[in-house]
N, C-alpha and C positions, 0 to 999 in steps of 0.2 A: 504494500500500500504506500502510495506516495506521501511524502511529508510536506507540509506547507507552513509558511511563516505565520505566526500568530503575534500580532503586535507591530511595533514600529522600529525600524532600523534607521538611524540618522547618520548620514555620511556627509561630512564636511571636508573642505580643503580647497586650496587654490587650484587654478586651471593647470592642466597638464599632469595631474596626479593619477589620472585614470578613473576618477570616481564615477563619472557618468557611465562609462562602459561597464565598470564593475557593478554599479548599482543595477543596471538593466539586466546583466547576466544573473546576478544574485536573485533578483525578483523573478526572473524566468525560471530558474532552477527550483525556487521555493514556492512556486505557484502564488506569487504575491503581486500586488499592484506596484507601480513605480511612478514616482512624481519627481520630475526635473524642474525644480523651482527656478533654476537659472534661466530656463527657456521662457518662463513667465516674464522675467525682467527683460529678456531680449525682445519679446513681443511688445512690451510696453515701450521699449526703446525704438523699435521699428515704427510704432505708431507716432511717436514724437518726431522722428525724422521725416516721415511721410507728411506730417502736418506742417513741416517747415519751421518747427520750434527749436530754439537753442537748447540743447540738453542741459546747460547750466542755469537756465531760467526756471527755477523751481516752481514758481506759481503757474507758469504756462504749461510746464510738464505735468503738474498735477491735474490741471484742467483737461488735458488730452487723455490722460490715463483714466480719469473718472468717466469719460464718455466712451471709452473703448471696452469692448467685450473681449476678455482674454481667457482662452480655454487651452488646457494642456491635457492630452489623453493620458490615462494612467495604465494603459495596457503596455507592458514592456516589449511585447512583440510588434507593436505598431504605434510607436510614439509619434504624436502629432502636436503641433503648436498652431493654434488658430487665432487670427485677428479678425474680430467681427464676423466670424463664421468661415473665413477663408484660410486655407492651409498655407502657412508661411514658414514651414519647417526649414526650407532651404534659405530663404531670405534673411532669417535671423542669425545666420552663421557668417554673414559677410564681414569684411574688415571694417566697413563703416559702422556697423552695429557694435563690433568689438571695441571700437574707440569710444563710442558714446554710452555704452551700457553702465560703466562705473558711475558717472555723474547722475544718470537717471536713477539708478538703483540706490544712490546715496540720499535721495530726497526722502525725509521721514514719512511724509504722507503717502508716498508711493509704496514704501515698505509696509505701512500699516494696511493699505488696501490689499496688497498681494498676500501678505501674511494671513490675513483673514480668510482669503480664498484657499490658501494652502492648508490651513487648519481645518477648513470645511471638508476638503478632499480627503485628508488624513482621517478625520473623524468618521466620515462615511465608510471608508475602507474597513476600519476597525469595528464599527457598529454592525457591519454586515458579516462579522465573524471571521474576518481574514486578517491579512497583514499587508504592510506597505513599506517599501524601501524609498527613502526620501533623500535626495542629494542636493547640496547647495553650499552656502557659506555661513549660514546662521541657524541651521536646523537644530543642532543640539543646544545652542545657547539661547535662542529666541523662539523659534517656531514650535518645537516640541521639546522643551527642557526636561520633561519627565520621560522621555523615550527610554525604554529598558536597555537599549544598546546604542551607544554613540561612538562613532569611529571618526578620527581626524586623519585624513590621508595627506602625506607629505611626499616630496621628492626634491632633489636638487634643482636649482634653476637651469643648469645646463641640460639635464635630462628632460625637464619639462619643455624647454625650448626646442629640443630635437623632436619631441613628440608633436608639438604644435606645428613645427615646420613640415613634418611628414604628413600631418592631417591636412594642412593647407595644400600641399602638393597633390595629395590624393583627391582633393576636392577641386583641383584645377586652378588653385590660386598660387601665384608665385610668392614664395616666402623664404628668405635666407635664414640661416641659423641666427645671425646677428639681429635681424629684424624680429624674429620670433622671441629671442631672449629679451630684447628691449620691451616688447609688448607684454611679455609675462611679468617682468619686473615692474613695469608701470602699473599693471592691473593689481599686482600684489600690494604695491604701495597705496594705491587709491582705496582698495578694499579694506586693508588693515588699519588705515588711519581715518576712515570716515567716522563721524560722530555717532551715527545711528547704526547699531548692529554691526560693528566691525568684524572682519574675519579673524577668528581666533578659535582655539580648541576649547571646548567645554572642560571644566575642571575634572569631570569624571569620564572624559572621552578616552578611548584606547587610541594611542598613536600608532600609525602604520606607515612606515617609509616604503614607498613603492619603487624607489630608484632602481633597484636591481631585481625587480620582480616582473614576471610576465603577467599579462592580464589574467591568465588562468590561475597563476599562483596567488594573485591578489584575491580573486574570487574564492579560491579554496580557503584562504586564511579568514575571509569574512564569514564563510559558511561555518568554520570551526568556532568562531566567536558567537555566532547565532546559536549553535548547538550548545555551547558552554553556558549560555544564558537561559537555556531551557525555553527557547522561543519557537520550537517546532511542534506542530500537532499533525494529526492525520487528515488527509484530504478525503472526504467522503461525498461521492456523487456531486462534485462541483462545489461543495461547501467545505469549510474547515472547522476542526474542533480541537 
């Protein structure tokens, strides 16, 4: 009988640590939902850019986000990000969005709006008797501070830059190692120094350095942590117990 996740696994960490891929794989293997909170901030950022609004103009940014419907699918096998009902999963990964997402996501009112939606999705998954893997930058510290398992993924800047550069190349975007490293370091600085919900590990989070690990090894270690916390139940006829 297949085992399924019961409860919430919070995965935090900077870009390039492999958390999004690992989160999806873990959710798939454990018959759980998956929530990419970073995609929500990217959809908000895309809406701001399409509206021609300066990402640093907090008041205008909030006005755009308030009138925008942001939806992120929680099926790990078919992740989708929707802006007012239109799939923008590809558009939110552009370099333009990469550059603008930090200032948009630093706006307190934006975070308040999206955190409310994130908590709703998480609560729905748990109330339905299942589990959900959530990845982002403030999951264990702000979104679900009572999550039974919090993991903070790290990796060296060089490793993360190589991964980012490879992802860009695979997506058809030209990106040198130097450009990728500068982008990673810039995002790290902005996310860790913002006044609201800065990027940091929760006090009770498990630290996992992925620098020398393959994605399979990362997923295996996460599965071990889930088992160690007693978060696995049996899946019965599409439900979990």
